Structure formats: C-alpha cells, structure tokens
ZAMARGU-4260 file (C-alpha; in steps of 0.2 Angstrom, whole numbers, plus 5000, padded with zeros to 4 digits):
<rodrens>
0) 4573/4944/4324 | 4577/4962/4329 | 4565/4972/4340 | 4561/4984/4326 | 4555/4969/4315
5) 4545/4962/4330 | 4536/4979/4331 | 4534/4980/4312 | 4525/4963/4311 | 4514/4968/4326
10) 4509/4984/4319 | 4505/4976/4302 | 4495/4963/4310 | 4486/4976/4320 | 4481/4986/4304
15) 4477/4970/4294 | 4460/4968/4302 | 4455/4986/4303 | 4437/4983/4308 | 4441/4971/4322
20) 4455/4981/4328 | 4445/4997/4329 | 4431/4988/4339 | 4444/4981/4351 | 4452/4998/4353
25) 4434/5005/4356 | 4432/4994/4370 | 4449/5000/4378 | 4443/5018/4374 | 4427/5015/4384
30) 4436/5007/4398 | 4449/5020/4400 | 4437/5034/4398 | 4426/5026/4412 | 4440/5024/4424
35) 4447/5041/4421 | 4430/5050/4423 | 4425/5040/4438 | 4441/5043/4447 | 4440/5061/4441
40) 4423/5063/4450 | 4431/5056/4466 | 4445/5068/4465 | 4433/5082/4461 | 4423/5077/4476
45) 4438/5077/4488 | 4444/5094/4481 | 4426/5101/4483 | 4426/5095/4501 | 4443/5103/4504
50) 4438/5120/4496 | 4422/5119/4507 | 4430/5115/4523 | 4445/5127/4519 | 4432/5141/4518
55) 4427/5137/4536 | 4446/5137/4542 | 4464/5133/4538 | 4466/5114/4535 | 4483/5116/4544
60) 4476/5123/4560 | 4472/5113/4575 | 4462/5120/4590 | 4468/5113/4607 | 4457/5113/4622
65) 4458/5105/4640 | 4452/5087/4641 | 4439/5089/4654 | 4430/5072/4651 | 4415/5066/4642
70) 4399/5058/4644 | 4399/5039/4646 | 4385/5033/4635 | 4383/5017/4644 | 4381/5024/4662
75) 4374/5041/4656 | 4386/5050/4668 | 4399/5063/4664 | 4417/5056/4668 | 4431/5069/4671
80) 4449/5064/4673 | 4457/5065/4690 | 4469/5078/4684 | 4467/5090/4669 | 4481/5097/4659
85) 4479/5116/4658 | 4482/5128/4644 | 4495/5140/4651 | 4512/5146/4646 | 4520/5130/4652
90) 4509/5120/4640 | 4513/5132/4625 | 4531/5130/4628 | 4529/5111/4628 | 4520/5112/4612
95) 4534/5122/4604 | 4547/5110/4610 | 4539/5093/4607 | 4528/5095/4592 | 4539/5092/4577
100) 4529/5098/4563 | 4521/5113/4572 | 4525/5129/4562 | 4517/5141/4575 | 4509/5139/4592
105) 4498/5153/4598 | 4487/5155/4613 | 4470/5162/4609 | 4458/5172/4619 | 4443/5184/4617
110) 4441/5201/4624 | 4431/5217/4620 | 4432/5236/4620 | 4425/5252/4613 | 4436/5260/4601
115) 4439/5279/4601 | 4445/5288/4585 | 4453/5305/4587 | 4443/5307/4603 | 4428/5312/4593
120) 4421/5296/4586 | 4417/5279/4593 | 4415/5262/4587 | 4402/5250/4594 | 4410/5237/4605
125) 4421/5226/4595 | 4427/5208/4599 | 4446/5208/4601 | 4454/5192/4596 | 4470/5189/4606
130) 4485/5179/4599 | 4503/5178/4598 | 4508/5193/4587 | 4524/5184/4580 | 4513/5170/4574
135) 4499/5179/4565 | 4507/5177/4547 | 4508/5159/4549 | 4490/5158/4554 | 4484/5162/4537
140) 4478/5180/4539 | 4479/5192/4524 | 4480/5211/4524 | 4472/5222/4511 | 4482/5237/4518
145) 4497/5239/4530 | 4504/5223/4538 | 4500/5209/4549 | 4506/5209/4567 | 4524/5202/4570
150) 4538/5202/4583 | 4538/5221/4584 | 4520/5221/4591 | 4523/5208/4605 | 4518/5216/4621
155) 4511/5231/4613 | 4493/5238/4610 | 4496/5238/4591 | 4482/5230/4582 | 4475/5224/4565
160) 4456/5227/4561 | 4444/5218/4550 | 4439/5226/4534 | 4422/5230/4541 | 4427/5239/4557
165) 4429/5257/4549 | 4411/5257/4543 | 4405/5256/4561 | 4412/5273/4568 | 4400/5287/4573
170) 4400/5303/4581 | 4391/5300/4598 | 4387/5318/4600 | 4377/5320/4584 | 4374/5302/4577
175) 4365/5287/4583 | 4375/5272/4587 | 4379/5261/4572 | 4374/5243/4572 | 4374/5232/4557
180) 4384/5243/4546 | 4391/5231/4533 | 4405/5233/4520 | 4399/5228/4503 | 4410/5218/4491
185) 4425/5229/4486 | 4417/5244/4494 | 4430/5257/4498 | 4434/5261/4516 | 4426/5277/4523
190) 4443/5283/4530 | 4461/5277/4531 | 4464/5269/4548 | 4483/5268/4544 | 4484/5287/4542
195) 4497/5294/4554 | 4485/5308/4558 | 4471/5296/4564 | 4473/5291/4582 | 4464/5276/4591
200) 4461/5272/4609 | 4452/5258/4619 | 4441/5260/4633 | 4428/5249/4643 | 4418/5265/4648
205) 4401/5264/4639 | 4397/5282/4641 | 4414/5289/4634 | 4410/5303/4622 | 4391/5299/4625
210) 4387/5305/4642 | 4393/5318/4655 | 4408/5311/4665 | 4409/5315/4683 | 4424/5326/4685
215) 4424/5324/4704 | 4430/5306/4701 | 4447/5300/4694 | 4448/5303/4676 | 4443/5289/4663
220) 4459/5286/4653 | 4458/5276/4637 | 4472/5266/4631 | 4481/5273/4616 | 4484/5260/4602
225) 4489/5260/4584 | 4482/5251/4569 | 4495/5243/4558 | 4484/5233/4546 | 4467/5230/4538
230) 4462/5213/4534 | 4455/5208/4517 | 4436/5206/4516 | 4429/5190/4524 | 4426/5180/4508
235) 4415/5167/4517 | 4404/5182/4523 | 4403/5189/4505 | 4399/5172/4497 | 4385/5168/4510
240) 4378/5185/4514 | 4384/5197/4500 | 4392/5208/4513 | 4406/5208/4526 | 4400/5209/4544
245) 4416/5204/4553 | 4421/5217/4566 | 4435/5208/4575 | 4451/5217/4581 | 4467/5207/4582
250) 4480/5211/4596 | 4495/5202/4604 | 4489/5192/4619 | 4502/5199/4631 | 4499/5217/4625
255) 4480/5215/4628 | 4482/5207/4645 | 4492/5222/4651 | 4480/5234/4643 | 4465/5225/4650
260) 4473/5226/4668 | 4476/5245/4666 | 4458/5248/4660 | 4451/5238/4674 | 4461/5247/4687
265) 4457/5264/4680 | 4438/5260/4679 | 4438/5253/4697 | 4445/5270/4703 | 4432/5279/4694
270) 4418/5269/4702 | 4427/5268/4719 | 4430/5250/4718 | 4445/5246/4729 | 4447/5227/4725
275) 4459/5223/4711 | 4454/5208/4701 | 4467/5198/4692 | 4465/5198/4673 | 4469/5184/4661
280) 4466/5183/4643 | 4452/5171/4641 | 4451/5157/4654 | 4442/5140/4652 | 4432/5140/4668
285) 4434/5129/4683 | 4418/5120/4684 | 4412/5108/4670 | 4395/5100/4671 | 4393/5104/4689
290) 4410/5097/4693 | 4426/5106/4699 | 4440/5104/4687 | 4456/5099/4695 | 4470/5106/4685
295) 4487/5097/4686 | 4500/5102/4699 | 4488/5116/4705 | 4491/5126/4689 | 4477/5138/4682
300) 4470/5137/4665 | 4475/5153/4657 | 4468/5152/4639 | 4452/5148/4630 | 4461/5138/4618
305) 4478/5136/4609 | 4480/5136/4590 | 4494/5125/4582 | 4498/5128/4564 | 4506/5113/4556
310) 4519/5115/4542 | 4510/5103/4530 | 4492/5097/4528 | 4498/5079/4528 | 4505/5081/4545
315) 4489/5087/4553 | 4482/5070/4558 | 4499/5065/4566 | 4501/5081/4576 | 4483/5080/4582
320) 4486/5062/4588 | 4501/5068/4597 | 4492/5082/4606 | 4478/5070/4611 | 4491/5058/4618
325) 4498/5073/4628 | 4481/5074/4637 | 4471/5087/4627 | 4456/5088/4616 | 4458/5094/4598
330) 4447/5101/4584 | 4452/5105/4566 | 4445/5107/4549 | 4454/5091/4544 | 4442/5082/4556
335) 4427/5088/4546 | 4435/5084/4530 | 4439/5067/4536 | 4421/5065/4541 | 4414/5071/4524
340) 4426/5060/4514 | 4421/5045/4525 | 4403/5048/4522 | 4406/5048/4503 | 4418/5034/4503
345) 4406/5021/4498 | 4400/5032/4483 | 4418/5034/4477 | 4421/5015/4479 | 4405/5012/4468
350) 4412/5024/4455 | 4429/5016/4455 | 4421/4999/4453 | 4411/5005/4438 | 4427/5010/4429
355) 4436/4993/4434 | 4421/4983/4427 | 4423/4993/4410 | 4441/4990/4410 | 4438/4971/4413
360) 4427/4970/4399 | 4440/4979/4388 | 4453/4966/4394 | 4441/4951/4388 | 4439/4960/4371
365) 4458/4961/4369 | 4461/4943/4374 | 4447/4937/4362 | 4454/4947/4348 | 4471/4940/4350
370) 4465/4922/4351 | 4456/4925/4335 | 4471/4932/4327 | 4481/4916/4332 | 4467/4905/4323
375) 4469/4916/4308 | 4488/4915/4308 | 4491/4897/4313 | 4500/4893/4296 | 4510/4909/4297
380) 4516/4904/4315 | 4520/4887/4309 | 4531/4893/4295 | 4540/4905/4307 | 4544/4891/4318
385) 4551/4880/4304 | 4562/4893/4297 | 4570/4895/4315 | 4561/4910/4322 | 4563/4910/4341
390) 4548/4907/4353 | 4551/4923/4362 | 4550/4933/4346 | 4534/4925/4341 | 4527/4928/4359
395) 4534/4946/4358 | 4524/4950/4342 | 4508/4945/4350 | 4512/4955/4366 | 4517/4970/4356
400) 4501/4969/4346 | 4491/4969/4362 | 4501/4983/4369 | 4498/4993/4353 | 4479/4991/4356
405) 4481/4996/4374 | 4492/5012/4370 | 4480/5018/4356 | 4465/5014/4366 | 4472/5022/4382
410) 4477/5038/4373 | 4460/5040/4364 | 4451/5035/4380 | 4460/5050/4389 | 4454/5062/4375
415) 4436/5055/4377 | 4437/5057/4396 | 4441/5076/4394 | 4425/5078/4384 | 4415/5068/4396
420) 4422/5078/4410 | 4417/5094/4403 | 4399/5087/4401 | 4399/5081/4419 | 4405/5098/4425
425) 4391/5107/4415 | 4378/5096/4422 | 4385/5098/4440 | 4385/5117/4438 | 4366/5117/4437
430) 4365/5110/4455 | 4373/5093/4454 | 4387/5097/4466 | 4374/5098/4480 | 4369/5080/4476
435) 4386/5075/4482 | 4386/5086/4497 | 4397/5099/4490 | 4392/5117/4492 | 4407/5126/4485
440) 4407/5134/4468 | 4426/5136/4467 | 4429/5118/4462 | 4423/5107/4447 | 4415/5090/4451
445) 4426/5081/4438 | 4445/5085/4439 | 4458/5076/4428 | 4475/5079/4435 | 4490/5076/4423
450) 4496/5061/4433 | 4479/5053/4430 | 4481/5054/4411 | 4498/5046/4412 | 4492/5032/4424
455) 4477/5029/4413 | 4488/5026/4397 | 4500/5015/4407 | 4486/5005/4414 | 4478/5003/4397
460) 4494/4997/4391 | 4497/4985/4405 | 4479/4978/4403 | 4483/4975/4384 | 4499/4966/4388
465) 4491/4955/4402 | 4476/4951/4391 | 4488/4946/4376 | 4499/4935/4387 | 4488/4919/4386
470) 4486/4921/4367 | 4505/4924/4365 | 4509/4908/4376 | 4496/4898/4366 | 4504/4904/4350
475) 4521/4897/4355 | 4514/4880/4360 | 4507/4876/4343 | 4515/4862/4334 | 4525/4868/4319
480) 4520/4854/4307 | 4502/4854/4312 | 4502/4873/4310 | 4509/4872/4292 | 4496/4859/4287
485) 4482/4871/4293 | 4472/4879/4279
</rodrens>
C-alpha cells in the first residue's frame, strides 16, 4: 500500500464519524489553547519583569565594588577579608584583559561643580558622573542632540548634559537661584547648549557671579568646558513623575580628575590654604563598619565602583561569577530580574501544569476515539489482513488518523489561543499586571511568539500519534479470521 493510499484511508476514516471526530478534535483544541495561553502568560511575565528591570538600568551592566566583607548571621559580627582587592587602574586593566565577554569597562565616580554659562548665568550645583569617555556609547546612553563622549574626549573637560540641565540656568545678578526646574515631556530646550557662541565653565566657588570677589586675593579661575551632547529625556522620570528632573553632567574621569585638581589648587590660593590635597575621582573609603580596610599590596582604592558592560545578556551571570571569583562584589539588574523570576517560578509552574493536564485529557480522548474506531472496523481490518495488507500499513493508517486529529486540533487550538490571549491582555490592562508583580505598561501579560505556535502544533501532533500508538498496535494483533466473523 502506498503512502498516499494510507493517508487517504486515514482521512476518510477521520471524516466518517464527523461528530465523534469533532469532539475529539475539540479536546485537542482545548488542550493546545490551554498550553499556549498558560505558557504565553509565563513568557509575558518574564518580558514584563525584563521591561520593568530594564527601566531601572541596562541588563548588560554589572556594577563592581570592593569586597569588604559581610555580617556573619550566626555570630552577629562583621567579617572582613585580610586583604581587599581595590578598584584602581590595575584592576580595570585586569578586567579588560581577563573578562572574555566584557564589551566595555569603565571606572565610575561622582563629583560636583557649579556651571557658568557665558560668564553671566549660573546653574545650581550639578552632579558630575565621571566615566571612561570611550565607553559611553557602549553603556547605553542616547543623545537627543549632538553626540556622546568618545575617544576624542578622553582627558578633556568636554561633557554631555542631561536634558533637564539647561532649564536650571539663571542670572544670579537679577534672578533667584533655581531649584526644581523640571523639563516637561517633549518640552523644548530654553537655549541650544551646542551653539558655538555658548561658552561653559566649571567652578567650585559658590559666590561666583553672586557676590563680590576679593580682588586682593588670587583670582578665581573657572575651568572652560564644551558641551558636545544633550541626552534624551529620562523616560523613567517621565513615566513616574510626569517630568524629567535629571541634572547630571557626564565627563571623562581623567579629564575631571585633572580639572578637579586645578580647581582645588586655585581655590586654595584664593583662601590662602597652602596645603595641597591629592584629588582622586570617587574613592571608596578606608574604614568599613569601624574597621580599617587593608587593600592588597598597599594599593589605594581609587574609584567608587567600576561598570562592566557585557556583550550579551546571556553572558551576564557568567561574567558576574568570574568577577566575584576575582575577589569583588557585584550588583546588576540581572540579579533583580533573577529574584523576581524566582519569586514567580511556582506560579509559572502551576500555569504550565494546568496546560499539561488539559493536554493529557486530550490524549486520553484521542486514545479512546481510536480504540472505538478499531471496534467499529474489526471486520474491515480482518479483510485487509486476508487480502495481504501489511501490518505496518494497517498500523500506519491508525497512526496517520491520530496525527490528523492532532494537527487539526493543534492548528485550531493555536487560533483559539490568540483570541484568549487578547482577552487576557484586556483584563490585565485594567490592573491585572500588578497582581503578578509587574508594574510596566510596555509589555502585555500574554505574549505568543511564533516559535510557540509551531511548537504547539508539533506537540499536538506528537500527542496524537503517541495516543494512537496503542490502538494501532492493537489493530495489528487482531486475528484475521476472528475479525472477518465479527459483525
């Protein structure tokens, strides 16, 4: 018997008992739809968690800190390592050499300064985020105007400002100091910071432009700087508060370190301070929990923390483990994502179990239908054996018929699952997302990727074939003579 003939017999038998076939297919539809929808909710939850955590920070970003010990819960004492690996230039180079999937490594620090514009307007003290200028593009920053810092800005005072910074400049001679001036969503900038005719400078001196300078003392000299880019508005601030209040300035860490030292020397001269204090960007501090930190090889801890950008999200956990093994502590958005997913793991398991039970019921329905079909066609099977039909062909007819039930039920089940997915998302839009611990409006609760459609149809087909295996084998074991005598 040819394969085409086997398929033809199977299809005709499937259509012979339309009501029973329809009910069996309905069971597969329900099972397929249940599996797809339950898995889609699990996928949606994971995507929702990713979107939520991504709004807090880049999932590919790992923050590294010195491992200065931790509390021992049993003894209640703080245990500090004998030697602590510092965050300095040696460590940064080590990260760049040894971390295989590190796309960028940047020391991070914080500073502050007053910003002077055209020597007539002043900005309230802004935080200066120091980083490796050449790595800024890899760190996920985006500009609305201009460009990000790059290799050209290493060692310079060029900077990028947050979108909200221009809103906080004021004329200290005629205006009160601005605090809390926030950029509304899509609000136009009050001036163009990238205009070549606009000049910026940094100073530590609070009274610059605001109070009379003592001309008998050495002159206060601000540090000239150039704005090369304005970041896009902070989406998290806009979503949570309705306005952007970010006032950060971003500058290369070596450029800031040199500028910081010059500013301090200049201000020391103005106040008559002879002592010169060494300046570093950041610095972790040498005492933790009342204990002095002993950094390895007598080195100094130079940076607050170091950021490692990994080339792919899937490598973050491995890179983080490697850094911990090197003697440091890490913190990343991926840690929060893992915690959130772990907390809902049981719920997602329950959802998957519900779908599996529905599929199991569908499998029983298919097996029952095929067994009943054998009883109805016993005489037919006997005649086929007598005229020389091979056992594999008889077995094949039943398996193909079971497969048809699985395929038809799987395809229709996927269609039904899309309708149910739309319903689930509409219900979730009314506050159901929060019930699952998801507070992001960017992701639907039920997401059905294309691969899930294909997998569901394949699974339904496999379930159909497996369910029809026993009836098919049973059909081949019938005695030909006894089957022919059957009425």
